[in-house]
N, C-alpha and C positions, 0 to 999 in steps of 0.2 A: 552679407548676413552670415554669421557663425551659426553652425548647427552642431550641438555637442553630440558625443557618441550615444549617450542614453536616449536623447530625443530621436536621433536617427533610428537607433533599434526599436523604439516604441512604434514610430511611423511604419517602419518596414514589417514589423509584426503584425500590426493592423491591416497593412496592405495584403499581406499573405493569407489572414483569416478571411479578407472579403473575396479574394480570389479562390479560396478553397471551397466556398459555397455557402451563401447565406443561410439556407435552410438548416443545414447541420449546426452551424454555429449558433443560430437562433435557438434551436432546440436544447443545446447544451447550456446556454445562458438562462433559458427558462428553467431547467432542471437544477441548475444552481441555486436560483432564487427560491424554488420551492423547497429545496433542502436546507436553506438557512433556517435557524430557529426563529421562532415567532418573537416578536418584541416583548421582552420581560421573561422569556422563557430561558432557563439554563440548560444548556445540552453539552455534554463533552463525551464524545463517543470513545469506547474502549472495548477491548476483547479479552476474555479469560479463556485459557486453552488448558485443557486436562490431558497431558501427554499420555498417561497410562490409559484413559479411554481410547484416545486415539490409536494405540497399538493393539487394541483388541481384535481388530480385522487386519491380520497380517497383510502387509503389501498394499494397503488401500490408498488410493489417490484420488477419491471421488472429489474431494474439495479442490484439488489442483486442476483436475479436469473440467469441473464446473467454472472455475476462474478463467482458465484459458479459453473456454468456448465463448462466454458472454464478453470477453474484453478483446477478442481477436489476437491472442497472444500467439506470435509466430513459432513455429516449430523448426529450430535449427539442428541438423544432424551434428555438425561440427561444435563441440563444447566451447570453443572459443567464441563462437557468435550467439551463445545461448541467451535466450530472453526469458526472465523468470519474474513472475509476480508473487508467486507462493510456492515454496518448495521445502524439501527436508534436509536436515543437517544432522550429523551425529550429536548427541546431547553435549559431549566435551567440546566440540567445536562452536556450538551455539552459546554455551555458558563457560567461557574460558577462565572466568573468575571464580568458579565454584571449586576451590581447591580441597575442600573436605571430602575424602574418599568415602565417607558414609552418607553423603547427601544424595537422597533418591537413588538407592542402589539399584532399583528396577529399572532405571532409565539409563544405565551406564552401556555405552555402546549401542544404544538405541536411537532412531531417528526421531527428531521433533520438528514441527512445523515452524517456519520462519518466513517473514515478509516484512514489509515496511512497518515500522513500529509507530508511526505517526506520533512522534515525539512532541512533547509539551514545550521543549526547548530545541527545535530542530536546527541542526547546524548546516544543513543542506539549503535552507532558506536564506541564511545569512551570507552564504557564498555566491548564489546565483546572481549574475550580472544583469540579467534581463527581466527578473521577477518572473520567470517561467515556472517557479515553484513557489508556493506560499502556503501559509498556514491559515485555515478558515477559524471563525469564531468557536466552531463547535469541535475543534481539535484536528480536524482532518488536513493532512498535508497534501496539497493537491499539485496538479502539473497542467500547463498549458502548453500543449506539444506543439502549437504554432510559434510560440515565442522561443522555444528552446533553440539555442544556436549550435548546440553539440559541443561546447566547452568541457563538459564532463567535471566541472568543478564540485558540483553537487555530489558525484560519484566519489570524488576524492575526500569530501568532507563527511559523508555517511560512514560511521563506523560499523555498520551492520551489513554492508555489501548488498543493500536492498534495491539497488537501482540497476538497470541493464541499459546498454547502449546498442543501437541498432547499427551494425557495422555494414550490414547488407540491407538491400530492400526487403522489409519483412512481409509485404503484401503477398508476394508468390508463395510465402511459406505459411499462410494461415489455412490449416486443414479444412475448417468449415466456416466460411465468412458469415458473421452476425451483421446484418445491415443496420441494425439499431445502435451499434456503438462504432465510433469513429476509429479508422485504421492510422497507423503512424508511418513515418517515412524513414529512409535512411539518414543517419546522423542525428537521430533524436533519442533522447533518454525516456524511459518509461518505468513505471513501478505500480504497486498497489495503491487504489485511492479509496479503500474501504466501501467499494461499490458505491459511491456517493450518487449514481444515476439510479440505484435501486432504492436507497434511502430516500430519495426525493419522491418515489412512488409509495413510500410506506412499507418497502420490502426489506427483508434481511439480506445481507451480504451473500453472495452466491455460494461462497465457501461454507459458511454457516448452514445454509439451507440444504446443501448436498451431503453433509456429514451424517453418515448412518448411524454413528455412535454418540452423537450430540456432544462431541468433544470441544466445540467451539461455541462459546457463548458470546454475544454481542449486545451491548446496551448503553445507556446512559450513566455515567459516573456520577453526573449531579443530581440523579434521582435516587435518594436513600432506599426507595422500594423496588429498584430495579435488580434483575437477576444477577448482574455482574457485581453490584454492591453486595448482595447477599452472598455469593460465592467468596468474595474477598473478605467478608466478616467470618466465614466459616472455615477458610482454608488458609494455610500458609502458601504465599505465592512469591516467585522470584521474577525479575526483569532483567533483560540482557544489558550487560554492561553498565549498570546503575552508577558505578563510580564515575562516569564520564559527565553525569550532570544532565544528559539529554531528557530525562523523564520519558521513558517509553510507555505507550498506552496499551501495550499487550502484556499480560500477566500469565504466567504458567504456574499451575498448581504442582506442588511437589510434596 
C-alpha cells in the first residue's frame, strides 16, 4: 500500500497532537469553535493604529509586554534567535513604498508598531505544505504549531517579516509562564494570531487592552457601525506594501 507524503504528514501531525495532551488540544479546539462567527453573521477582523497616539508616551512598550506575557513569547538575548509577535520598526522601514517626503512628517525616523497583517490574500497560507497555517472565515491567519515541520516556507513568503522561527528550545526562555496558553518547541514557526483565544471569550486583543493611549482599535470591518469602520471613514490610512496585493487588515492613520 502506497502512502502519499501529505497523508503521512497528516497522520504524523495528528499523532503528535494526541501525544501532546488531549486536554490542551481539546481546549484549543473548543476556543476555535467559539471564536467562529455565528451562522449568517459577517465578521472580518481588522485593526486601526494611530502611530502619533502611540508616540505620546515615549518609549512605551506596554502592548508588546502584554502580548509577550499572555502568549509565552520567549526572550532570547541573541538577536539572531529573537522571537517577535509585535514589535516596533522605524517608519521608513515599515513603509518602504512611501516615497513622498512630505507624507506624515511627524512620523519620520519614529517607530511604528508592526506584526502579522492577517492578509486577506495571505501568501504564507499558499506555500505551507502541511496546512499548519490557514486563514479563518473571519480573516484571522492561524497557526497550528503541532503541524509545523519547520520548513520556513511561510517565512520566505511573508513580505512583512511577521513570523519568527524557534532555533532553540523557547520554553526555558519564557520569563513568566502562562499556563493558559500553549508553549512552542524548537523548530517551530510562530506569530501573532490576533489573540483569537481572547476573542473566543469576548475579550479584546491583549495589545489593544494594554495600550494606555488607545492607539490601537480592533473590530469588525463588516460592521458599518464598528469603531474601525468609523475611523476608516474619518481618517486617511495606509497599509504596508499594498502594491503586493496581499490586502493587509492592519491600517495606519497618517
